[in-house]
C-alpha positions as a Python dict, from the first residue, in 0.01 Angstrom:
ca = {
    (1, 'M'): (0, 0, 0),
    (2, 'T'): (157, -130, 326),
    (3, 'E'): (500, -301, 248),
    (4, 'N'): (514, -616, 474),
    (5, 'I'): (855, -647, 661),
    (6, 'I'): (994, -932, 765),
    (7, 'L'): (1193, -877, 1101),
    (8, 'R'): (1527, -1080, 1182),
    (9, 'R'): (1503, -1313, 1473),
    (10, 'Y'): (1706, -1360, 1766),
    (11, 'E'): (1688, -1569, 2009),
    (12, 'A'): (1734, -1411, 2429),
    (13, 'Q'): (2077, -1524, 2418),
    (14, 'D'): (2212, -1451, 2093),
    (15, 'L'): (2048, -1089, 2146),
    (16, 'L'): (2218, -1026, 2466),
    (17, 'T'): (2585, -1082, 2295),
    (18, 'S'): (2501, -962, 1996),
    (19, 'G'): (2703, -650, 2022),
    (20, 'F'): (2652, -278, 1964),
    (21, 'D'): (2548, -287, 1559),
    (22, 'L'): (2220, -449, 1680),
    (23, 'P'): (1977, -406, 1407),
    (24, 'V'): (1586, -260, 1546),
    (25, 'P'): (1319, -368, 1482),
    (26, 'C'): (1337, -735, 1537),
    (27, 'L'): (1223, -1010, 1676),
    (28, 'V'): (1353, -1218, 2011),
    (29, 'E'): (1206, -1522, 2113),
    (30, 'G'): (1300, -1675, 2487),
    (31, 'I'): (1154, -1471, 2746),
    (32, 'S'): (793, -1499, 2648),
    (33, 'P'): (561, -1816, 2459),
    (34, 'K'): (512, -1540, 2132),
    (35, 'P'): (830, -1354, 2037),
    (36, 'L'): (855, -992, 2113),
    (37, 'R'): (891, -742, 1901),
    (38, 'C'): (1235, -506, 2026),
    (39, 'E'): (1168, -187, 1949),
    (40, 'K'): (1448, 58, 2041),
    (41, 'I'): (1776, -30, 2232),
    (42, 'L'): (1759, 163, 2599),
    (43, 'R'): (2115, 51, 2701),
    (44, 'M'): (2378, -212, 2624),
    (45, 'L'): (2679, -417, 2797),
    (46, 'P'): (2762, -633, 2518),
    (47, 'G'): (2756, -983, 2666),
    (48, 'K'): (2648, -901, 3026),
    (49, 'R'): (2315, -670, 2992),
    (50, 'L'): (2075, -565, 2756),
    (51, 'V'): (1790, -262, 2802),
    (52, 'F'): (1499, -232, 2555),
    (53, 'L'): (1185, -125, 2464),
    (54, 'A'): (979, -450, 2343),
    (55, 'D'): (655, -459, 2246),
    (56, 'D'): (423, -836, 2337),
    (57, 'S'): (126, -743, 2095),
    (58, 'R'): (-58, -640, 2454),
    (59, 'E'): (134, -374, 2565),
    (60, 'K'): (475, -235, 2581),
    (61, 'L'): (711, -368, 2785),
    (62, 'I'): (1052, -240, 2946),
    (63, 'I'): (1282, -578, 2897),
    (64, 'K'): (1622, -609, 3165),
    (65, 'L'): (1793, -891, 2980),
    (66, 'M'): (2108, -1071, 3154),
    (67, 'G'): (2261, -1373, 3140),
    (68, 'H'): (2277, -1703, 3368),
    (69, 'G'): (2611, -1646, 3556),
    (70, 'S'): (2624, -1612, 3939),
    (71, 'Y'): (2626, -1247, 3922),
    (72, 'A'): (2353, -1193, 3670),
    (73, 'V'): (2118, -1410, 3873),
    (74, 'K'): (2211, -1183, 4177),
    (75, 'Q'): (2124, -895, 3961),
    (76, 'H'): (1798, -1033, 3866),
    (77, 'N'): (1718, -1108, 4241),
    (78, 'R'): (1787, -736, 4323),
    (79, 'E'): (1585, -613, 4059),
    (80, 'I'): (1296, -757, 4231),
    (81, 'E'): (1388, -735, 4570),
    (82, 'G'): (1475, -355, 4472),
    (83, 'S'): (1143, -229, 4351),
    (84, 'Q'): (960, -468, 4703),
    (85, 'A'): (1146, -223, 4901),
    (86, 'L'): (1074, 66, 4698),
    (87, 'T'): (676, -35, 4728),
    (88, 'A'): (747, -90, 5084),
    (89, 'A'): (868, 279, 5122),
    (90, 'G'): (605, 364, 4959),
    (91, 'L'): (777, 519, 4650),
    (92, 'T'): (624, 442, 4277),
    (93, 'T'): (846, 199, 4067),
    (94, 'P'): (759, 66, 3736),
    (95, 'T'): (516, -228, 3764),
    (96, 'I'): (730, -581, 3732),
    (97, 'V'): (523, -781, 3469),
    (98, 'D'): (715, -1077, 3401),
    (99, 'H'): (1077, -1207, 3566),
    (100, 'G'): (1266, -1517, 3506),
    (101, 'I'): (1557, -1738, 3546),
    (102, 'D'): (1641, -2026, 3236),
    (103, 'F'): (1940, -2199, 3282),
    (104, 'T'): (1902, -2419, 2947),
    (105, 'R'): (1865, -2026, 2741),
    (106, 'K'): (2112, -1939, 2962),
    (107, 'I'): (1933, -1576, 3019),
    (108, 'S'): (1740, -1424, 3350),
    (109, 'F'): (1542, -1120, 3274),
    (110, 'V'): (1279, -882, 3435),
    (111, 'S'): (1025, -713, 3231),
    (112, 'Y'): (897, -353, 3357),
    (113, 'R'): (543, -180, 3265),
    (114, 'Y'): (689, 58, 2987),
    (115, 'L'): (549, 448, 3134),
    (116, 'A'): (354, 602, 2866),
    (117, 'Q'): (453, 948, 2817),
    (118, 'G'): (728, 911, 3076),
    (119, 'L'): (973, 1196, 3098),
    (120, 'N'): (1330, 1134, 3234),
    (121, 'L'): (1364, 1336, 3484),
    (122, 'S'): (1717, 1436, 3367),
    (123, 'E'): (1588, 1579, 3046),
    (124, 'V'): (1280, 1808, 3234),
    (125, 'F'): (1542, 1895, 3517),
    (126, 'K'): (1779, 2056, 3180),
    (127, 'Q'): (1492, 2221, 3028),
    (128, 'S'): (1374, 2364, 3293),
    (129, 'D'): (1370, 2732, 3475),
    (130, 'N'): (1512, 2806, 3817),
    (131, 'S'): (1176, 2750, 4011),
    (132, 'K'): (1133, 2407, 3826),
    (133, 'K'): (1402, 2238, 3899),
    (134, 'I'): (1387, 2417, 4274),
    (135, 'V'): (1067, 2218, 4285),
    (136, 'L'): (1183, 1901, 4086),
    (137, 'L'): (1496, 1835, 4326),
    (138, 'E'): (1279, 1926, 4609),
    (139, 'T'): (1082, 1642, 4526),
    (140, 'V'): (1392, 1411, 4472),
    (141, 'F'): (1527, 1500, 4815),
    (142, 'Q'): (1207, 1432, 4992),
    (143, 'I'): (1218, 1032, 4776),
    (144, 'I'): (1560, 1057, 4910),
    (145, 'A'): (1470, 1077, 5272),
    (146, 'R'): (1238, 825, 5237),
    (147, 'M'): (1453, 588, 5106),
    (148, 'H'): (1657, 618, 5397),
    (149, 'N'): (1373, 639, 5643),
    (150, 'H'): (1289, 256, 5543),
    (151, 'G'): (1653, 231, 5574),
    (152, 'I'): (1700, 161, 5224),
    (153, 'F'): (1927, 419, 4953),
    (154, 'Q'): (1980, 387, 4562),
    (155, 'Q'): (2365, 306, 4500),
    (156, 'D'): (2368, 429, 4147),
    (157, 'I'): (2157, 783, 4228),
    (158, 'H'): (2110, 1049, 3955),
    (159, 'L'): (1817, 1217, 3756),
    (160, 'E'): (1829, 977, 3458),
    (161, 'N'): (1692, 729, 3736),
    (162, 'F'): (1380, 894, 3787),
    (163, 'M'): (1085, 934, 3566),
    (164, 'L'): (827, 1196, 3524),
    (165, 'Q'): (443, 1058, 3438),
    (166, 'N'): (176, 1210, 3524),
    (167, 'E'): (348, 1456, 3752),
    (168, 'K'): (433, 1181, 3953),
    (169, 'I'): (808, 1040, 4015),
    (170, 'Y'): (923, 682, 3959),
    (171, 'T'): (1170, 575, 4062),
    (172, 'L'): (1379, 358, 3850),
    (173, 'D'): (1672, 70, 3885),
    (174, 'C'): (1567, -126, 4114),
    (175, 'A'): (1884, -330, 4085),
    (176, 'S'): (2066, -62, 4257),
    (177, 'I'): (1827, -23, 4596),
    (178, 'V'): (2055, -163, 4881),
    (179, 'K'): (1950, -250, 5271),
    (180, 'P'): (2238, -178, 5447),
    (181, 'T'): (2351, -510, 5693),
    (182, 'S'): (2280, -289, 5989),
    (183, 'K'): (1918, -217, 5889),
    (184, 'K'): (1957, 115, 5922),
    (185, 'I'): (2126, 426, 5766),
    (186, 'I'): (2371, 606, 5962),
    (187, 'S'): (2493, 936, 5885),
    (188, 'S'): (2831, 832, 5697),
    (189, 'V'): (2597, 628, 5430),
    (190, 'A'): (2364, 923, 5423),
    (191, 'I'): (2619, 1205, 5350),
    (192, 'T'): (2753, 929, 5106),
    (193, 'N'): (2481, 873, 4947),
    (194, 'L'): (2380, 1244, 4910),
    (195, 'G'): (2691, 1371, 4804),
    (196, 'L'): (2717, 1113, 4494),
    (197, 'F'): (2284, 1202, 4414),
    (198, 'V'): (2466, 1596, 4407),
    (199, 'A'): (2771, 1546, 4242),
    (200, 'Q'): (2595, 1415, 3901),
    (201, 'L'): (2452, 1761, 3901),
    (202, 'Y'): (2606, 2032, 3731),
    (203, 'P'): (2829, 2280, 3984),
    (204, 'H'): (2697, 2608, 3932),
    (205, 'L'): (2358, 2439, 4074),
    (206, 'D'): (2481, 2377, 4440),
    (207, 'P'): (2331, 2741, 4585),
    (208, 'I'): (1967, 2609, 4456),
    (209, 'I'): (2084, 2239, 4549),
    (210, 'E'): (2185, 2364, 4918),
    (211, 'K'): (1839, 2543, 4903),
    (212, 'C'): (1656, 2212, 4825),
    (213, 'F'): (1855, 2022, 5027),
    (214, 'D'): (1629, 2190, 5396),
    (215, 'Q'): (1359, 1912, 5226),
    (216, 'Y'): (1564, 1638, 5313),
    (217, 'Q'): (1598, 1751, 5633),
    (218, 'R'): (1215, 1820, 5729),
    (219, 'E'): (1195, 1455, 5568),
    (220, 'I'): (1444, 1239, 5746),
    (221, 'N'): (1435, 1062, 6110),
    (222, 'N'): (1674, 1082, 6332),
    (223, 'L'): (1957, 1185, 6135),
    (224, 'N'): (2170, 1509, 6165),
    (225, 'F'): (2366, 1658, 5949),
    (226, 'S'): (2482, 1970, 5774),
    (227, 'F'): (2462, 2000, 5356),
    (228, 'Q'): (2842, 2147, 5410),
    (229, 'Q'): (2966, 1739, 5493),
    (230, 'V'): (2722, 1630, 5155),
    (231, 'K'): (2901, 1921, 4984),
    (232, 'L'): (3263, 1774, 5080),
    (233, 'A'): (3146, 1394, 4980),
    (234, 'A'): (2999, 1588, 4635),
    (235, 'L'): (3342, 1688, 4542),
    (236, 'R'): (3505, 1367, 4636),
    (237, 'A'): (3266, 1187, 4360),
    (238, 'R'): (3272, 1423, 4138),
    (239, 'T'): (3661, 1433, 4118),
    (240, 'N'): (3607, 1007, 4065),
    (241, 'R'): (3337, 1108, 3812),
    (242, 'M'): (3517, 1308, 3627),
    (243, 'R'): (3825, 1086, 3641),
    (244, 'R'): (3609, 814, 3514),
    (245, 'Y'): (3467, 1004, 3253),
    (246, 'R'): (3730, 1129, 3069),
    (247, 'K'): (3883, 759, 3018),
    (248, 'K'): (3582, 658, 2899),
    (249, 'V'): (3528, 863, 2609),
    (250, 'F'): (3848, 636, 2484),
    (251, 'K'): (3690, 366, 2442),
    (252, 'S'): (3422, 201, 2249),
    (253, 'T'): (3052, 199, 2443),
    (254, 'S'): (2702, 277, 2310),
    (255, 'A'): (2787, 619, 2231),
    (256, 'H'): (3108, 597, 2054),
    (257, 'C'): (3307, 374, 1830),
    (258, 'C'): (3678, 286, 1865),
    (259, 'T'): (3919, 94, 1672),
    (260, 'R'): (4261, 133, 1732),
    (261, 'S'): (4607, -59, 1554),
    (262, 'W'): (4995, 28, 1563),
    (263, 'Q'): (4951, 291, 1252),
    (264, 'R'): (4584, 470, 1412),
    (265, 'Y'): (4354, 524, 1671),
    (266, 'L'): (3995, 640, 1539),
    (267, 'I'): (3690, 711, 1787),
    (268, 'C'): (3350, 839, 1634),
    (269, 'R'): (3013, 889, 1743),
    (270, 'R'): (2793, 579, 1654),
    (271, 'E'): (2509, 753, 1500),
    (272, 'N'): (2811, 977, 1279),
    (273, 'Y'): (2967, 659, 1156),
    (274, 'D'): (2823, 569, 839),
    (275, 'S'): (3008, 431, 498),
    (276, 'D'): (3056, 854, 365),
    (277, 'M'): (3264, 863, 706),
    (278, 'N'): (3440, 586, 659),
    (279, 'N'): (3585, 702, 328),
    (280, 'F'): (3707, 1030, 490),
    (281, 'F'): (3886, 858, 754),
    (282, 'R'): (4115, 668, 440),
    (283, 'N'): (4220, 985, 307),
    (284, 'P'): (4144, 1302, 602),
    (285, 'D'): (4404, 1538, 369),
    (286, 'A'): (4197, 1557, 64),
    (287, 'A'): (3914, 1588, 197),
    (288, 'I'): (4033, 1896, 359),
    (289, 'S'): (4222, 1993, 74),
    (290, 'Q'): (3852, 2009, -122),
    (291, 'G'): (3693, 2183, 195),
    (292, 'K'): (3639, 2552, 277),
    (293, 'T'): (3935, 2672, 419),
    (294, 'L'): (3849, 2818, 779),
    (295, 'K'): (4214, 2845, 903),
    (296, 'A'): (4562, 2831, 750),
    (297, 'G'): (4815, 2836, 1018),
    (298, 'N'): (5150, 2689, 1133),
    (299, 'S'): (5044, 2440, 1411),
    (300, 'A'): (4682, 2387, 1265),
    (301, 'T'): (4458, 2371, 944),
    (302, 'V'): (4093, 2421, 980),
    (303, 'S'): (3830, 2376, 707),
    (304, 'L'): (3473, 2283, 688),
    (305, 'V'): (3470, 1937, 470),
    (306, 'S'): (3115, 1794, 325),
    (307, 'I'): (3119, 1439, 420),
    (308, 'G'): (2812, 1259, 276),
    (309, 'T'): (2487, 1499, 278),
    (310, 'Q'): (2682, 1681, 600),
    (311, 'K'): (2906, 1979, 726),
    (312, 'Y'): (3166, 1929, 909),
    (313, 'V'): (3449, 2143, 1070),
    (314, 'V'): (3773, 1939, 1051),
    (315, 'K'): (4114, 2045, 1231),
    (316, 'R'): (4374, 1908, 1147),
    (317, 'Y'): (4718, 1950, 1427),
    (318, 'N'): (5031, 2028, 1200),
    (319, 'I'): (5325, 1900, 1242),
    (320, 'K'): (5603, 2221, 1218),
    (321, 'G'): (5950, 2027, 1193),
    (322, 'I'): (6172, 1765, 1277),
    (323, 'W'): (6184, 1855, 1654),
    (324, 'H'): (5768, 1946, 1715),
    (325, 'S'): (5768, 1597, 1538),
    (326, 'I'): (5965, 1463, 1842),
    (327, 'K'): (5836, 1648, 2087),
    (328, 'R'): (5484, 1521, 1941),
    (329, 'L'): (5606, 1160, 1956),
    (330, 'F'): (5592, 1160, 2350),
    (331, 'Q'): (5300, 1374, 2428),
    (332, 'T'): (4917, 1351, 2379),
    (333, 'T'): (4829, 1550, 2115),
    (334, 'R'): (4616, 1879, 2126),
    (335, 'A'): (4306, 1687, 1960),
    (336, 'W'): (4307, 1461, 2179),
    (337, 'R'): (4301, 1686, 2442),
    (338, 'S'): (4034, 1903, 2289),
    (339, 'W'): (3810, 1551, 2259),
    (340, 'R'): (3877, 1464, 2657),
    (341, 'S'): (3786, 1880, 2709),
    (342, 'A'): (3458, 1880, 2491),
    (343, 'H'): (3317, 1560, 2639),
    (344, 'M'): (3423, 1727, 3003),
    (345, 'L'): (3218, 2062, 2938),
    (346, 'A'): (2883, 1829, 2882),
    (347, 'L'): (2904, 1720, 3255),
    (348, 'L'): (2962, 2111, 3372),
    (349, 'D'): (2680, 2269, 3144),
    (350, 'I'): (2900, 2453, 2943),
    (351, 'E'): (2841, 2437, 2521),
    (352, 'T'): (3039, 2365, 2245),
    (353, 'P'): (3033, 2184, 1910),
    (354, 'Q'): (2965, 1832, 1916),
    (355, 'P'): (3292, 1652, 1909),
    (356, 'V'): (3231, 1413, 1636),
    (357, 'A'): (3554, 1208, 1582),
    (358, 'L'): (3882, 1178, 1663),
    (359, 'L'): (4199, 974, 1459),
    (360, 'E'): (4500, 978, 1543),
    (361, 'Y'): (4846, 824, 1321),
    (362, 'R'): (5076, 655, 1527),
    (363, 'F'): (5340, 396, 1544),
    (364, 'G'): (5304, 211, 1814),
    (365, 'P'): (5260, 402, 2110),
    (366, 'L'): (5418, 720, 1983),
    (367, 'R'): (5173, 965, 1829),
    (368, 'R'): (5179, 1178, 1487),
    (369, 'K'): (4981, 1368, 1279),
    (370, 'A'): (4621, 1390, 1416),
    (371, 'Y'): (4264, 1519, 1287),
    (372, 'L'): (3955, 1640, 1535),
    (373, 'V'): (3580, 1650, 1341),
    (374, 'T'): (3329, 1821, 1505),
    (375, 'E'): (2991, 1979, 1427),
    (376, 'Y'): (2977, 2286, 1212),
    (377, 'L'): (2773, 2630, 1365),
    (378, 'A'): (2621, 2738, 1040),
    (379, 'T'): (2650, 3138, 1050),
    (380, 'E'): (2284, 3185, 963),
    (381, 'T'): (2214, 3038, 1367),
    (382, 'G'): (2437, 3288, 1555),
    (383, 'S'): (2746, 3512, 1564),
    (384, 'F'): (3060, 3449, 1666),
    (385, 'L'): (3152, 3722, 1950),
    (386, 'N'): (3389, 3947, 1674),
    (387, 'E'): (3110, 4023, 1467),
    (388, 'L'): (2902, 4108, 1730),
    (389, 'I'): (3140, 4337, 1872),
    (390, 'N'): (3217, 4426, 1490),
    (391, 'K'): (2833, 4527, 1517),
    (392, 'G'): (2814, 4744, 1840),
    (393, 'L'): (2865, 4487, 2114),
    (394, 'T'): (3000, 4689, 2399),
    (395, 'E'): (3247, 4599, 2717),
    (396, 'E'): (2945, 4612, 2959),
    (397, 'Q'): (2728, 4410, 2750),
    (398, 'G'): (2986, 4162, 2675),
    (399, 'E'): (3047, 4097, 3046),
    (400, 'K'): (2634, 4044, 3111),
    (401, 'L'): (2653, 3792, 2877),
    (402, 'F'): (2957, 3622, 2980),
    (403, 'A'): (2844, 3659, 3306),
    (404, 'P'): (2683, 3281, 3352),
    (405, 'L'): (2983, 3112, 3169),
    (406, 'F'): (3273, 3257, 3415),
    (407, 'N'): (3008, 3114, 3694),
    (408, 'K'): (3027, 2805, 3546),
    (409, 'M'): (3388, 2769, 3494),
    (410, 'Q'): (3476, 2898, 3881),
    (411, 'H'): (3268, 2697, 4053),
    (412, 'A'): (3357, 2424, 3780),
    (413, 'K'): (3767, 2517, 3835),
    (414, 'V'): (3810, 2511, 3454),
    (415, 'S'): (3985, 2794, 3263),
    (416, 'H'): (3963, 2829, 2910),
    (417, 'G'): (4314, 2930, 2804),
    (418, 'D'): (4230, 3156, 2422),
    (419, 'F'): (3960, 3439, 2534),
    (420, 'K'): (4006, 3567, 2192),
    (421, 'A'): (3647, 3661, 2074),
    (422, 'S'): (3641, 3445, 1779),
    (423, 'N'): (3659, 3131, 2001),
    (424, 'F'): (3284, 3185, 2107),
    (425, 'F'): (2954, 3122, 1947),
    (426, 'I'): (2597, 3293, 2052),
    (427, 'K'): (2347, 3130, 1976),
    (428, 'D'): (1994, 3239, 2146),
    (429, 'N'): (2214, 3426, 2417),
    (430, 'S'): (2371, 3056, 2478),
    (431, 'I'): (2752, 3076, 2443),
    (432, 'L'): (2948, 2820, 2261),
    (433, 'V'): (3315, 2722, 2341),
    (434, 'I'): (3567, 2671, 2058),
    (435, 'D'): (3876, 2598, 2043),
    (436, 'L'): (3974, 2397, 2337),
    (437, 'D'): (4375, 2280, 2312),
    (438, 'A'): (4438, 2493, 2597),
    (439, 'M'): (4146, 2424, 2829),
    (440, 'R'): (4275, 2263, 3193),
    (441, 'L'): (4057, 2154, 3492),
    (442, 'H'): (4242, 2221, 3783),
    (443, 'K'): (4324, 2079, 4065),
    (444, 'T'): (4274, 2373, 4315),
    (445, 'K'): (4024, 2664, 4360),
    (446, 'R'): (4358, 2910, 4404),
    (447, 'S'): (4504, 2820, 4061),
    (448, 'A'): (4154, 2796, 3906),
    (449, 'E'): (4087, 3129, 4009),
    (450, 'A'): (4417, 3224, 3910),
    (451, 'A'): (4402, 3122, 3526),
    (452, 'I'): (4045, 3257, 3493),
    (453, 'S'): (4150, 3578, 3603),
    (454, 'K'): (4362, 3579, 3299),
    (455, 'D'): (4080, 3449, 3072),
    (456, 'K'): (3893, 3731, 3195),
    (457, 'D'): (4183, 3986, 3103),
    (458, 'R'): (4202, 3851, 2745),
    (459, 'F'): (3811, 3874, 2726),
    (460, 'H'): (3850, 4240, 2781),
    (461, 'Q'): (4136, 4259, 2523),
    (462, 'N'): (3865, 4194, 2288),
    (463, 'W'): (3738, 4551, 2297),
    (464, 'K'): (4103, 4712, 2304),
}
């Protein structure tokens, strides 16, 4: 017997301002003659833009819903113009099914045909070996060159704005397609645009990217510049991207919920934030005392804690004394730095346990005790490096195993600061980096090389 579920109905303008806790599925009125079934939220900027997967009973659609102000109307028009420009350039892009501006309902929208079985190119790229990565990148460079040849470029260019369906790559985000006032792409614009694209890729892939850049040079007309120029533009873009991202991870977004008051600051992954997690935040010390102690040091206490049906590792950063307490008041906490570093590593293709939550007790702007909640790595899924050494892993084998990690660190100019064996978990030949308290992102290559050299020295001491 099938249970009939009554879905909540929303006017489109109310949906736009509903916030991150919007229940789906739901019904949306005001976009089409019949209510649309909203099945999944894909992107949300509360009050500004909502992108969702919808079903109108005939087919699935991707709906971009916006307001009716001058900026929203401009974005609506750019979606239409961008789609037309891509088509004129001979590039594939999802078909626009409907669009409109309703000043009475205070909305504008664009409906795209859903690409069934379409795969986001970013996810395909992550799961591909190097030979497949080269094929994908060469194809994207060819697409970028065709855009440039037709006097257009994509402002927000990255792999997530491309979709793969039936071996064909579709260009998404038509609103970010720009046609310069000069009517043609000049070298400086092309270099900046390519640099922005390269900046979204992992730094350690630069040698592969350089090989693929040949495809762009073969396709482009009347422009001549080197990959070194693109690489310099990418370096600037990566620096700016990292700076913005390291701030973003402390704010409320579609990925995180954040609350702050005079007494405390809390940020937590939305998918982990429920009543059980909220109860934990009310008295974390009680949960730590009831959990399994993994480390009981003066500076930090680490426990395995059950929150609801899930297990998490909770690290409490202790106050060692009055002077330590006074010093901490005026500094960012190690929990804060670890949270920031864990998210930074995701941009660098370096694995670490998933950061789940950060809690700081405060007195206004002054910081006190802090807690970091991370994913629990079950021992049956892998082994810590010190366990493998005890089982006979040789120093030579360790060097070979860790060579890709050091390569990524060198390209990204990142040092760890504490390379003892218990800070690395090996799972299916992948290395997860733990204890990010001393991790540092260096401004110069020289500083990074010196710090990574110390990391390597400490790494080799694990066999002595």
